[in-house]
MIDOSE-1310 file (N, C-alpha, C; in nm, 2 decimals, decimal comma, always signed):
residues 173
xxxx	+0,70/-3,06/+5,78/+0,78/-3,05/+5,65/+0,68/-3,03/+5,54; +0,57/-3,11/+5,53/+0,48/-3,10/+5,43/+0,40/-2,97/+5,43; +0,38/-2,92/+5,55/+0,31/-2,79/+5,56/+0,40/-2,68/+5,51; +0,53/-2,68/+5,53/+0,63/-2,58/+5,48/+0,63/-2,58/+5,33
xxxx	+0,63/-2,70/+5,27/+0,63/-2,71/+5,12/+0,50/-2,66/+5,06; +0,38/-2,68/+5,13/+0,25/-2,63/+5,09/+0,25/-2,48/+5,09; +0,31/-2,42/+5,20/+0,32/-2,27/+5,21/+0,41/-2,21/+5,10; +0,52/-2,28/+5,07/+0,61/-2,23/+4,96/+0,54/-2,24/+4,83
xxxx	+0,46/-2,35/+4,80/+0,39/-2,36/+4,68/+0,28/-2,26/+4,66; +0,21/-2,23/+4,77/+0,10/-2,13/+4,76/+0,17/-1,99/+4,74; +0,28/-1,96/+4,81/+0,35/-1,83/+4,79/+0,40/-1,82/+4,65; +0,45/-1,92/+4,59/+0,49/-1,92/+4,45/+0,37/-1,89/+4,35
xxxx	+0,26/-1,95/+4,38/+0,14/-1,92/+4,30/+0,09/-1,78/+4,31; +0,10/-1,72/+4,43/+0,06/-1,58/+4,45/+0,16/-1,49/+4,38; +0,29/-1,52/+4,38/+0,38/-1,43/+4,31/+0,36/-1,44/+4,16; +0,34/-1,56/+4,11/+0,31/-1,57/+3,96/+0,18/-1,50/+3,92
xxxx	+0,08/-1,51/+4,01/-0,05/-1,44/+3,98/-0,03/-1,29/+3,98; +0,05/-1,24/+4,08/+0,07/-1,10/+4,09/+0,15/-1,05/+3,97; +0,25/-1,12/+3,92/+0,32/-1,08/+3,80/+0,23/-1,07/+3,68; +0,14/-1,17/+3,67/+0,05/-1,17/+3,55/-0,04/-1,05/+3,56
xxxx	-0,09/-1,02/+3,68/-0,18/-0,90/+3,69/-0,11/-0,77/+3,66; +0,01/-0,76/+3,71/+0,09/-0,64/+3,68/+0,12/-0,62/+3,53; +0,16/-0,73/+3,47/+0,18/-0,73/+3,32/+0,06/-0,69/+3,25; -0,06/-0,75/+3,28/-0,18/-0,71/+3,22/-0,21/-0,56/+3,23
xxxx	-0,19/-0,51/+3,35/-0,22/-0,37/+3,38/-0,13/-0,28/+3,30; -0,01/-0,32/+3,29/+0,09/-0,24/+3,21/+0,05/-0,24/+3,06; +0,01/-0,35/+3,01/-0,03/-0,36/+2,87/-0,16/-0,28/+2,84; -0,25/-0,29/+2,93/-0,38/-0,21/+2,92/-0,35/-0,06/+2,92
xxxx	-0,28/-0,02/+3,02/-0,25/+0,12/+3,04/-0,16/+0,17/+2,92; -0,07/+0,09/+2,88/+0,02/+0,13/+2,77/-0,06/+0,14/+2,64; -0,15/+0,05/+2,61/-0,24/+0,05/+2,50/-0,33/+0,17/+2,50; -0,39/+0,20/+2,61/-0,48/+0,31/+2,62/-0,40/+0,44/+2,60
xxxx	-0,28/+0,45/+2,66/-0,20/+0,57/+2,64/-0,16/+0,59/+2,50; -0,13/+0,48/+2,43/-0,09/+0,49/+2,29/-0,21/+0,53/+2,20; -0,33/+0,48/+2,24/-0,45/+0,52/+2,16/-0,47/+0,67/+2,17; -0,47/+0,72/+2,29/-0,49/+0,86/+2,31/-0,38/+0,95/+2,25
xxxx	-0,26/+0,91/+2,26/-0,15/+0,99/+2,21/-0,14/+0,99/+2,05; -0,17/+0,87/+1,99/-0,16/+0,86/+1,85/-0,29/+0,88/+1,77; -0,40/+0,88/+1,84/-0,53/+0,89/+1,78/-0,54/+1,03/+1,72; -0,60/+1,04/+1,60/-0,62/+1,17/+1,53/-0,73/+1,25/+1,60
xxxx	-0,73/+1,38/+1,58/-0,83/+1,46/+1,64/-0,96/+1,45/+1,54; -1,07/+1,47/+1,60/-1,19/+1,46/+1,52/-1,24/+1,60/+1,49; -1,16/+1,70/+1,50/-1,20/+1,83/+1,47/-1,20/+1,85/+1,32; -1,31/+1,91/+1,26/-1,31/+1,93/+1,12/-1,20/+2,03/+1,07
xxxx	-1,15/+2,01/+0,95/-1,05/+2,11/+0,90/-1,12/+2,24/+0,88; -1,05/+2,35/+0,90/-1,12/+2,48/+0,87/-1,15/+2,50/+0,73; -1,27/+2,55/+0,70/-1,31/+2,57/+0,56/-1,25/+2,70/+0,51; -1,23/+2,71/+0,38/-1,18/+2,83/+0,32/-1,30/+2,92/+0,31
xxxx	-1,27/+3,05/+0,32/-1,37/+3,15/+0,30/-1,42/+3,15/+0,16; -1,54/+3,18/+0,14/-1,60/+3,18/+0,00/-1,60/+3,33/-0,05; -1,48/+3,39/-0,05/-1,47/+3,53/-0,09/-1,44/+3,54/-0,24; -1,44/+3,43/-0,31/-1,40/+3,44/-0,45/-1,52/+3,50/-0,53
xxxx	-1,49/+3,57/-0,63/-1,59/+3,63/-0,71/-1,65/+3,53/-0,80; -1,77/+3,54/-0,86/-1,83/+3,44/-0,94/-1,75/+3,41/-1,07; -1,68/+3,50/-1,12/-1,60/+3,48/-1,24/-1,46/+3,42/-1,22; -1,42/+3,41/-1,09/-1,29/+3,37/-1,06/-1,28/+3,21/-1,06
xxxx	-1,16/+3,16/-1,10/-1,14/+3,02/-1,11/-1,14/+2,96/-0,97; -1,19/+2,83/-0,96/-1,18/+2,77/-0,83/-1,04/+2,75/-0,78; -1,02/+2,74/-0,65/-0,89/+2,72/-0,59/-0,85/+2,58/-0,59; -0,73/+2,55/-0,53/-0,67/+2,41/-0,53/-0,76/+2,30/-0,46
xxxx	-0,83/+2,33/-0,35/-0,91/+2,23/-0,29/-1,02/+2,18/-0,39; -1,08/+2,26/-0,47/-1,18/+2,22/-0,56/-1,12/+2,12/-0,67; -1,00/+2,15/-0,71/-0,93/+2,06/-0,81/-0,90/+1,93/-0,74; -0,86/+1,93/-0,62/-0,83/+1,80/-0,55/-0,95/+1,72/-0,53
xxxx	-1,07/+1,78/-0,51/-1,19/+1,71/-0,50/-1,23/+1,65/-0,63; -1,20/+1,72/-0,74/-1,23/+1,67/-0,87/-1,14/+1,55/-0,90; -1,02/+1,54/-0,85/-0,94/+1,42/-0,88/-0,99/+1,30/-0,81; -1,05/+1,31/-0,69/-1,10/+1,20/-0,62/-0,99/+1,15/-0,52
xxxx	-1,04/+1,07/-0,43/-0,95/+1,01/-0,33/-0,86/+0,90/-0,39; -0,74/+0,89/-0,34/-0,65/+0,79/-0,38/-0,69/+0,65/-0,33; -0,72/+0,56/-0,41/-0,75/+0,42/-0,37/-0,65/+0,33/-0,44; -0,63/+0,21/-0,37/-0,52/+0,12/-0,42/-0,59/-0,01/-0,46
xxxx	-0,56/-0,06/-0,57/-0,61/-0,19/-0,62/-0,49/-0,28/-0,63; -0,49/-0,39/-0,55/-0,38/-0,48/-0,55/-0,40/-0,59/-0,66; -0,29/-0,62/-0,73/-0,30/-0,72/-0,83/-0,31/-0,85/-0,75; -0,39/-0,95/-0,80/-0,42/-1,07/-0,72/-0,30/-1,16/-0,69
xxxx	-0,20/-1,16/-0,78/-0,09/-1,24/-0,76/+0,04/-1,17/-0,81; +0,15/-1,20/-0,76/+0,28/-1,14/-0,81/+0,31/-1,18/-0,95; +0,38/-1,10/-1,02/+0,43/-1,13/-1,15/+0,56/-1,20/-1,14; +0,57/-1,32/-1,20/+0,70/-1,40/-1,19/+0,73/-1,42/-1,34
xxxx	+0,86/-1,38/-1,38/+0,90/-1,39/-1,51/+1,05/-1,40/-1,52; +1,10/-1,44/-1,64/+1,25/-1,45/-1,66/+1,28/-1,33/-1,74; +1,40/-1,27/-1,72/+1,46/-1,16/-1,80/+1,60/-1,20/-1,83; +1,64/-1,17/-1,96/+1,78/-1,21/-2,00/+1,88/-1,11/-1,94
xxxx	+2,00/-1,15/-1,91/+2,11/-1,07/-1,87/+2,23/-1,11/-1,94; +2,34/-1,03/-1,92/+2,46/-1,06/-1,99/+2,53/-1,19/-1,95; +2,53/-1,21/-1,82/+2,59/-1,33/-1,76/+2,50/-1,45/-1,77; +2,37/-1,43/-1,73/+2,27/-1,54/-1,73/+2,13/-1,48/-1,72
xxxx	+2,04/-1,56/-1,74/+1,90/-1,52/-1,73/+1,86/-1,51/-1,58; +1,77/-1,42/-1,54/+1,74/-1,41/-1,40/+1,58/-1,42/-1,39; +1,54/-1,47/-1,27/+1,40/-1,48/-1,24/+1,37/-1,36/-1,15; +1,25/-1,29/-1,19/+1,21/-1,17/-1,12/+1,07/-1,19/-1,07
xxxx	+1,04/-1,15/-0,95/+0,91/-1,15/-0,89/+0,88/-1,00/-0,85; +0,77/-0,95/-0,90/+0,72/-0,81/-0,87/+0,58/-0,82/-0,82; +0,56/-0,76/-0,70/+0,42/-0,74/-0,65/+0,38/-0,60/-0,68; +0,26/-0,58/-0,73/+0,22/-0,45/-0,79/+0,08/-0,41/-0,73
xxxx	+0,07/-0,28/-0,70/-0,06/-0,22/-0,67/-0,08/-0,10/-0,76; -0,20/-0,08/-0,79/-0,24/+0,03/-0,88/-0,30/+0,14/-0,80; -0,25/+0,26/-0,81/-0,32/+0,38/-0,75/-0,42/+0,44/-0,85; -0,54/+0,45/-0,81/-0,65/+0,51/-0,89/-0,71/+0,62/-0,81
xxxx	-0,78/+0,71/-0,88/-0,84/+0,82/-0,82/-0,99/+0,81/-0,83; -1,06/+0,79/-0,72/-1,21/+0,78/-0,72/-1,26/+0,64/-0,73; -1,38/+0,62/-0,69/-1,45/+0,49/-0,68/-1,48/+0,44/-0,82; -1,51/+0,53/-0,92/-1,54/+0,48/-1,05/-1,42/+0,42/-1,12
xxxx	-1,30/+0,48/-1,10/-1,18/+0,43/-1,15/-1,14/+0,30/-1,09; -1,17/+0,29/-0,96/-1,14/+0,17/-0,88/-1,22/+0,05/-0,94; -1,34/+0,07/-0,97/-1,43/-0,03/-1,02/-1,38/-0,07/-1,16; -1,35/+0,03/-1,24/-1,30/+0,00/-1,38/-1,17/-0,08/-1,38
xxxx	-1,08/-0,05/-1,28/-0,95/-0,12/-1,27/-0,98/-0,26/-1,23; -1,07/-0,28/-1,13/-1,10/-0,42/-1,09/-1,16/-0,50/-1,20; -1,25/-0,44/-1,28/-1,32/-0,51/-1,38/-1,22/-0,55/-1,49; -1,11/-0,48/-1,51/-1,02/-0,51/-1,62/-0,88/-0,56/-1,57
xxxx	-0,88/-0,62/-1,46/-0,76/-0,68/-1,40/-0,69/-0,77/-1,50; -0,76/-0,87/-1,56/-0,68/-0,95/-1,66/-0,61/-0,88/-1,77; -0,67/-0,77/-1,82/-0,61/-0,69/-1,92/-0,49/-0,62/-1,87; -0,50/-0,56/-1,75/-0,39/-0,49/-1,69/-0,28/-0,59/-1,66
xxxx	-0,31/-0,71/-1,61/-0,21/-0,81/-1,58/-0,13/-0,85/-1,71; -0,20/-0,87/-1,81/-0,14/-0,90/-1,94/-0,05/-0,79/-1,99; -0,09/-0,67/-1,98/-0,01/-0,55/-2,02/+0,11/-0,54/-1,94; +0,10/-0,56/-1,80/+0,22/-0,54/-1,71/+0,31/-0,66/-1,74
xxxx	+0,27/-0,78/-1,76/+0,36/-0,89/-1,79/+0,43/-0,87/-1,92; +0,37/-0,82/-2,02/+0,43/-0,79/-2,14/+0,54/-0,68/-2,12; +0,51/-0,58/-2,05/+0,61/-0,47/-2,02/+0,73/-0,53/-1,94; +0,70/-0,60/-1,83/+0,80/-0,66/-1,74/+0,89/-0,75/-1,81
xxxx	+0,83/-0,84/-1,89/+0,92/-0,94/-1,95/+1,00/-0,89/-2,07; +0,98/-0,77/-2,11/+1,06/-0,71/-2,21/+1,18/-0,64/-2,15; +1,19/-0,64/-2,02/+1,30/-0,57/-1,95/+1,43/-0,65/-1,96; +1,54/-0,59/-1,92/+1,67/-0,65/-1,92/+1,72/-0,66/-1,78
xxxx	+1,78/-0,77/-1,74/+1,82/-0,80/-1,60/+1,93/-0,70/-1,56; +2,02/-0,66/-1,65/+2,12/-0,56/-1,62/+2,06/-0,42/-1,58; +1,95/-0,39/-1,65/+1,88/-0,26/-1,61/+1,81/-0,27/-1,48; +1,75/-0,38/-1,45/+1,67/-0,40/-1,33/+1,75/-0,40/-1,20
xxxx	+1,88/-0,42/-1,22/+1,97/-0,42/-1,10/+1,98/-0,28/-1,04; +1,97/-0,18/-1,13/+1,99/-0,04/-1,08/+1,85/+0,02/-1,04; +1,86/+0,12/-0,96/+1,74/+0,20/-0,92/+1,68/+0,27/-1,04; +1,76/+0,33/-1,13/+1,71/+0,39/-1,25/+1,64/+0,30/-1,34
xxxx	+1,69/+0,18/-1,35/+1,62/+0,08/-1,43/+1,48/+0,04/-1,38; +1,47/+0,03/-1,25/+1,34/+0,00/-1,18/+1,24/+0,12/-1,21; +1,29/+0,24/-1,20/+1,21/+0,36/-1,22/+1,16/+0,36/-1,36; +1,25/+0,33/-1,46/+1,22/+0,33/-1,60/+1,12/+0,22/-1,63
xxxx	+1,13/+0,11/-1,56/+1,03/+0,00/-1,58/+0,89/+0,04/-1,53; +0,89/+0,11/-1,41/+0,77/+0,15/-1,36/+0,70/+0,26/-1,45; +0,78/+0,35/-1,50/+0,73/+0,45/-1,59/+0,67/+0,39/-1,72; +0,74/+0,29/-1,77/+0,70/+0,23/-1,89/+0,57/+0,15/-1,86
xxxx	+0,56/+0,09/-1,75/+0,44/+0,02/-1,71/+0,32/+0,11/-1,70; +0,33/+0,23/-1,63/+0,22/+0,32/-1,62/+0,18/+0,37/-1,76; +0,28/+0,40/-1,84/+0,25/+0,45/-1,98/+0,16/+0,35/-2,05; +0,20/+0,22/-2,05/+0,13/+0,12/-2,13/-0,01/+0,09/-2,07
xxxx	-0,02/+0,09/-1,93/-0,15/+0,06/-1,87/-0,24/+0,17/-1,90; -0,19/+0,30/-1,89/-0,28/+0,41/-1,93/-0,33/+0,41/-2,07; -0,24/+0,37/-2,16/-0,28/+0,36/-2,30/-0,38/+0,25/-2,32; -0,37/+0,14/-2,26/-0,46/+0,03/-2,28/-0,60/+0,06/-2,22
xxxx	-0,60/+0,12/-2,10/-0,72/+0,16/-2,03/-0,79/+0,27/-2,11; -0,71/+0,36/-2,17/-0,77/+0,47/-2,25/-0,85/+0,41/-2,37; -0,79/+0,31/-2,43/-0,85/+0,25/-2,54/-0,98/+0,18/-2,51; -0,98/+0,11/-2,39/-1,10/+0,03/-2,35/-1,20/+0,11/-2,28
xxxx	-1,16/+0,19/-2,18/-1,26/+0,26/-2,10/-1,29/+0,40/-2,15; -1,19/+0,46/-2,21/-1,20/+0,60/-2,27/-1,16/+0,71/-2,17; -1,09/+0,67/-2,07/-1,03/+0,77/-1,97/-0,91/+0,71/-1,90; -0,84/+0,80/-1,84/-0,72/+0,75/-1,76/-0,78/+0,70/-1,63
xxxx	-0,76/+0,57/-1,61/-0,81/+0,50/-1,49/-0,70/+0,49/-1,39; -0,59/+0,45/-1,42/-0,48/+0,43/-1,33/-0,39/+0,55/-1,32; -0,36/+0,60/-1,20/-0,27/+0,71/-1,18/-0,13/+0,67/-1,17; -0,10/+0,56/-1,10/+0,04/+0,51/-1,08/+0,04/+0,36/-1,07
xxxx	+0,15/+0,31/-1,11/+0,18/+0,16/-1,08/+0,29/+0,16/-0,97; +0,26/+0,09/-0,86/+0,35/+0,09/-0,75/+0,40/-0,05/-0,73; +0,53/-0,06/-0,71/+0,60/-0,19/-0,68/+0,60/-0,20/-0,53; +0,52/-0,30/-0,48/+0,53/-0,32/-0,34/+0,62/-0,44/-0,30
xxxx	+0,67/-0,51/-0,39/+0,77/-0,61/-0,37/+0,85/-0,63/-0,50; +0,98/-0,64/-0,49/+1,07/-0,66/-0,60/+1,18/-0,75/-0,57; +1,18/-0,87/-0,62/+1,29/-0,97/-0,59/+1,34/-1,02/-0,72; +1,48/-1,02/-0,73/+1,54/-1,07/-0,85/+1,65/-1,17/-0,81
x	+1,65/-1,29/-0,87/+1,74/-1,40/-0,84/+1,83/-1,43/-0,95
């Protein structure tokens, strides 16, 4: 009887070990397959021919290189503020990231984060809860925010540093 129980116990351990091995193999093969299927190609993009005459204006790729790559600067903490509404005041929390073009603008934005935070908080707290309920109100708030941030950064740095203000989280209670 004891021998029979020992055999059943060893058989159960073998089955469990076999299931673990099969599960690991499936995960490894699935991960490898996903890597090869979703991985980008490393082929360089075809270059444009340089058939433009010397007096001709540069084409679109040169202007996109002039703009710089899009980089995102996250504000270190969400903006939490009260806004008045017709029925009652509401508490709003907005998480913001700034889209900048180029490393120079990224450094300038990071250096002036307190100034940008103050400007955004001033713009956000001047909003109305009834407007923020609608999508159009959120878009208007975002446009007002980028306008004010650009104006402040133009005064301090002397150039447009921030390309867009993006709301990555928006909660209103």
